[in-house]
N, C-alpha and C positions, 0 to 999 in steps of 0.2 A: 529572370522570373517576371520582370516587368510590373504591370498593374496588379493590384491586390485583388485576386479572385476571392469571391465569398467563401470558398473552401478554406482559406487561411484565417478567416476572421474568428477570433475567440468570442465566446459568450461574454456579456458585459462584466459579470463578476470575476472573470478570469483574465481580463485584459491588463497588460502591464502598466504601471505608472511610469511616466517619463522622468519624474523626480524620484530617484531611488535612495534607499538608505544603504550606505556602504557598511559592510559587515565589520563589526568590532567584536573582538573576542574569539573569532574562529582561530584556534591555536595554530601557531607556526612552530613546527617541531624540527629540530636539528638532528639529523641522523649521522653526523660525522663520527660519533663514537663507534659506529658499525664499520666504518671505512678507514679506521686508523691502521697504522703499521703494526700495532700490537696484535699478537695472535688472539688474545682474549681481552675483551673490554673490562675495565674496572667494574666489579660487581655493583658498587654503589651508584656509579654513573649509569650502568645498564638499568638498574632498578628505577632510577629517576626517569629514564626514557620510557620504560614500560608503564610507569604511572601516568606520564603525560599522554601516552597513546590511549590508555584505558579511560582517562578522564575525558579526552576528546571524543572518543566513541560514545561515551555515555551521555555527555552533555550536549554535543552537537551532531554527532553522526558524520561530521565533516572535519577535516583538518588539512593543513598544508605542510609539506616537507621540503627541507633544503639540505644540501650536502648529502644527496641520496645516492651518489655513485654513478649516475647516468651522465655521460659526457655531454657538454654543450654541443660539441661537433656532431655527434650522432643525432641529437634532436634537430639541429639546424639543417642537417642533410635531408632528413625526412620532411621537415617543414617546407623546404625549398621544392622538393619533388612533389609534395602535395599541392602547392600553389601552381606549379606548372601543369599538373594534371587537370585541375579544375579550370584553368585558364583556357583550355581547349574548347572548340565549338562542341555543341551538344552532340552532333552526329558522330564525333570521335569518341566521346565518353560513353555513349550508349552501346558501343561495340563490346564493352565488357559489362553490360547491364545485367544485374542479377534477376533471376526468375525462380520458378518453383523447383527447377532442377539445379541450376547454378545459383546457390543461395548467397554467395559472396560476390562482391563487385560493386558496380555503380548503381545508384538509385536516387531518384529525386521526387518521389511521391509518398514519402512516409507520413503517417498520421499518428497523432497521440491523442487519445480520448476522442476519436472521431473528428478531429480538426487537423488539417494539413499543416505540417511544419515548414517553416520558411528556411529551407536548407537543401543541400545535396550532399551525398555521402559516398564513400568508397570503403567497403568492408573487406577484411581478410582475416583468416583464421590463424591462430598461433601454432597449433599442432596440425600440420598438413600431411595427410588428410585428417579430418576430424570424424570420429566414429559416432553415429547417432542411430536411434531406432528407426526402422523402416516405416513404422506406423505409430499411431497414438494408442493402439491397443496394448495394454500392459502385458497381455499374455503372448503377444507376438515377440519372439526372441530374435527375429531377423534384424540385422543392422545394415546400414549403408554408409558410404563414405562421401563427405563433402570436401571439395577441392577448391583451392584458390584459382582465380583467373587474373591475368596481369595484362595491362595495356602495353602497346608498343611504345607509347610515349607517356612520360619521359622514360628513357631506357633504364635509368638508375633507380626507378621507384621500387622495383622488386627487391633489389639488394638493400636499399635503405629501410624498407619495411621489415625485412627478415632480421637485419642487424638490430634494429630498434626493438623488435619483438623479443629477441633473446635477452636483452638488457632489462626490459620491463618485466619479463617472467622472473628473473633473479630478484628484482626489487619486490615483486608481489610476494614471493615466498618469504623474504625477509620481514615484510609487513605482517604476514600471517603468523610468523613466529612471535613477533612482538604482541600481536593481538591474543595469541594463545597464552603467552606468559601473563598478560594483563588479566586474563580470566582464571589464573591459577592452574593452568594446564601445561603439560610438557610442550616445549617449543615446536616440536615436529607433529603435534596432534593433528593438524589439518593436512599434512603433506599427502597422505594416502588418498584423499578425496580427489586429488588433481593428477593422478597417474595418467588417465586418459581424458585430460581436460578438454572442455569445449570453449575455452577462452577465445576472444577475438578482439581485433583492434579496428577502430573506425576513424577514417579521416573525414572531418566535418568541414563544410564550407557554408558560411552564412552570408549571402550577398547583401548589399545595402537594401534596406526595405523602405519604400516610400511612406509606409504607415506603421511605424514601430509601436504606436499606441493601440493598434488593433490586432497585430499578429505576434507570434512567438517563434523563435528558432526551433525550440522544442517545448511542447506544452508540459504542464505540471505532471510529474511522474516520480516513481521510485525505481531504483535499479533492482532488477530481479536476481542478479547474480550474487557472488560472494563479496567482491571488492572492486571498486573502480578507481583507476589511476588516471587523472586527467592532466594533459599538457595543453594549456591555452595560451594564446598570444596576448599582446598588450592591449587589445581592444576591450576585452572583458564582455560580460553578458550573463555569466552564470549567476543565478539567484537561488538562494536557499530559504526554505520556509522555517523560520526560527521556531524551535520547539516551545519556547517559553510563552510566546504571545501570538504565534501564527503569522507574523509579519514577513513579507518577502524582502530579503536583504541581498544586496549585490556583493559578490566576492571579488574584491579588488585584486587584479593580477599582481603577483609577486615575481620579480625576475628569477628565472632558473628554478622555480618551485613547481612541484606537482601538487595537485589537489586530490585528496583521497576521500572517498566516501564509502560508508558501510552499506552493503546491499541486503536484500531481503533474506538471503541464505544465512548470512552471519547473524541477522536478527533471530532467526530460528535456532541456529546452532548454539547461540549464547543464551537461549531460553529467555530472550527479550531483555537481557542485561544491556545490550546495545540495540539501537533502533535505526532502521533504514529511514532516511528522511526525504521528504518531498522536495524536489527542485525543478527548475525550468531554465530556459535560455531566452533572454531578451535580445532583440535585434537592433541594429543601428541604421539610421537613415543615410549616413555619409560614408561609413567605412565598412568594408567586408571584414568578416571575422573567421579565423581558422582555429580549430581545436582537434586534439587527438586523444580520445578516451581509450583506455585499455580495460576491457571487461574480463575480470578473472573469474572463470566459472568452472565448477567441478565436472567430473565425468557424468555422462548422461544417465548412468545407472545408479547414481548416488541417491540414497534414501535420506532426504533432508528432514531431520527431526532434531529436537533439542538433545544436546550431548548428555549422555547418562550422568557424567560427573557434575553437571549443572542442574540436574533435575531432582528436586527434592519434594515433588508433589505440590498440590495446591491445597490451601486452607479454604474449604467451601463454606459459604454462609448462604442459607436460604432465607430470603426476606419475605415476610408477609406484608403486603401493602395494606394501607389503612382500610379497616372493615373487611379484611380477607383473612382466611386461615384462622390462626389463633390470636390475631390482633384484637384487642379488647374493644375498639371503637365500633359503634353501630353505624350502619351506612346512612341513616337519616341525619346523622350529625355532620356528614361531609357536605360542604357547600360548593367545592370546586375540585377539579381533577388535581390541583396542586395539593389539596389535603390528602388525596388518595396516594400520591407519589411521595409524600413527606418522609416516610420511613427510609426510603432509598436515599433521599437527599441527606438525611441526618447521618446515615452511614458514610456516604461519600465525603461529607464535611469533616468527619472524624478521622479520616485517613491522613497520614503524613503526606506532604507534597511529593516526596520522592517515591511513594509507594504507588504501584499501578495494579489495577485489577482487570480481570476478564468479566465483563457484564453479560449475563445471559437473560434475555427476556422472552417469555412464552406468551403467545396470544396477545391479550391487552397489555401484558408486560412490555411489549415493544414500545408503547407510548412512554412508559416510565424510564426505560433506558435511553430513549431518545432525548428526553429532557436532561438526564444526567450527562449525556454526551455534550450537550450544549453548555452546561454549566461547569462541568469538571473534565474537559477533554484531556488535560495534562495528567489525569489520574487513571486513564483508561487505556489499556494496551490494545484491546479489541472488543467490539460489541457484537454479540451473537444473537440474531433474531431467529427464534425457533417457531415456525409457523405463526409469525407474529405480525401485527400491524407495524409498518415501517414508513412513517412520514419522513420528510427531509426538506432541504432547501428548495428542491425542485418538485416537491410533492407535498402541498400543505394539507393539514388535517381536515379541512373542510371538503376538499376534493376527494380525499381518501375515504372519509366517512360516507359521502354521497355514493361513491362507487361500491363500498362494502355493503351498504344497506340494499342496494339494487340487486346484489347477488346472494342475499340471504335465502336460505331454504325455508320451507314451511315451518312455522313456529311449533307445530304439533302441541305438546302439553306444556310448553314454556309459559310462564306467568308474568304479567306486568302489573305494577301497582301505579296508581295515579293519585299521589298524595296532594297534588296541587289542584285536583278537580278533574272530572271526566273530560272536560274540553281542553285540558292542558296536556302537554307531552308527558309520557310516562316518566316516573322518577326512579323506579327500580325494576330489576328483571331477575327472574330465577329460572334456571334450567330445570325442565321436567325430567323424570326418570326415563321415559320412553325416548325423548330426544337424546339424552345422554348416552343411552345404550346403543342407539341406532345411528347417531350422527357424530358423536364425540369420542366415545370409547368402543366403537364397533369392532376394533381389532385387538383391544386390550383384554387382559384376563378379567373374567366376570367379577371377581372380588374387588377389582379396582373401581369399576363403575358402580357397584353396589355400595361401596364405602363412600364414593363421591356423592351418590344420591342422598345418603344419610347425613353427610356433613355439609352439603351445599348451602351457601349463604347467599342472600340477595346481592346483586351487583348494582351499584349506583350508576345511573345514566346521567352524563354531563352534557350540557348544551354545546353545540358547535362553537358558539361565541366564546364560551369559557375555555374550551380546548384550544381554540385559535389564539387566544390571548396568552395561554400558558405554554404552548408548544411552538414558539417562534424559533426556527432552526436555521442556523447560518452555515455557509460553506466554510467560513474561517474557523469555527469552533466544532460544531457537529461534523462538518466535512473533513476535519483533520484526523478523525478516529477511524481506524480500519473497521470495516463491517463484514460479517459473514451471515448469509441467510441460509437457514436449514429448511428444506422443503420436505413435506410428508406426501408421499405419492398417492395416499388414499385419504387425504384431509377433506372432510365434507363441511368443515366450518369455514376455513380460509380456502376457498375453492381454487383450483388450478388457474383459472382465468384471472382471478383477483391477484394471486401471488405473482404470476408472470407480468401482469400489468404493473404492479408495484416495483418489481425488479427492473423493468424497462424504464419506468419514470424516475427511479431513484437507485441507480445501479450500485450494488455493494462490490467490494473487492473480490469476494468469493461466494459461490453458490454451491451447496451440497444437497444431495437428495438422499433421504432415508427410505429405502424400499420396505414395503410391507408394514407401513405405520399409519396410524390414524392421527387425529389432531393432537392427541396426548402421546407424542413421540416417546417421551421418557417412560411411559407405561407399556406401550405396544412393542417398542423395539429398544429396550434399555441397552446401553453400551457397556 
């Protein structure tokens, strides 16, 4: 790979530190009880193992396993073949290059979050062929087959990969059984999801990098599948974002151990009892590194949702921010946006540390949940912005406010008050009934905008300086919380241009659109 092309260089806030913290506390779990000569393990010993697995999934999302039943010989055979394959000239490796048709094989141009990774890979599927949809259209029932392709050299690579794949698949099912038991489910609860699995294995090669402080082998990410089983060499480089404080810590290689991490699908299946954790790979200026992750993924037709046994509904609390709704405070007593958001902060502070909530902010409420994400990231499982203002580490409130003001529609019958004098900025704002009916509630039932007109209270306007002081958002805290943005396709308050500009400047993990809705999505298209 030679010189460091700018395509590899991470943004300043995402560059790795050369002095790393080595992970302490990531559990090392012994699976020997599952591989003993006894037909059935001792119930107490098995329960202890299940508890270890559950605690590791909950507290870390990562753990290491030893005495797992996969022979050292099989691992070494594949590691040797992998090294021989990557040692070839590029013109040999690209003979099995993957493309849009041949989706498995060699590749050296992978990007994570739009930055190129310092690595080259060789992918192969576990179930050959793998059955997948022919298109992304959910109504299209046609399927196609994805097949492996193998290089001529080394000749033993195919056999080594297939033998290793069989053993890792057995191990993956064992781990899924333990995870099921840890959730209070039957051990075979997950088996049916993997009948036509889309699992694959990747051979990773990370060449020495002349600038390990600028590039990453793999940028920060979470694994989208169910479970990942990683075999890494003694060089090390895997870094995990610690849930408790957001610090990046290095996972020290343990001889003959596999590293296990929970993926996004288990997070959903477990109803967020277990969490998929962000991780990345640092590179080395002197030594090349090899690793082999096994990505255990269900069938393509799997409907991924929280398991019914683990779904007991949500306790919903609607919070009126200061001077809003039935809150007794008057807007003229609020001196800062911090006063406005205080009811939400008070609620978040009252929650136990182990309790997580889903925060939903609508319109200006996006500012409130943004501050909560910065101050209480460990208490929030996901933040949902519903046609809301969404500042972030890469989009400060000053820039966002300036853009939003430029795209405002005609004020029509809206009213402003100037409590500080006619030559000073306005202090409060009230929506007029005509504006409400034609711009805010235009697709909602008439009784909703009629009631809104009757109950409408003034909205306090805060200075950009005040908001900039109170809404300082960091990648480490705010950025650690998953975000979803809900778009209304007929929103005339947060215009389409403004919404997509925000999403581009501060990308959330997920974007959804509600058709046939106005700014008041919950009124015009209630779910």
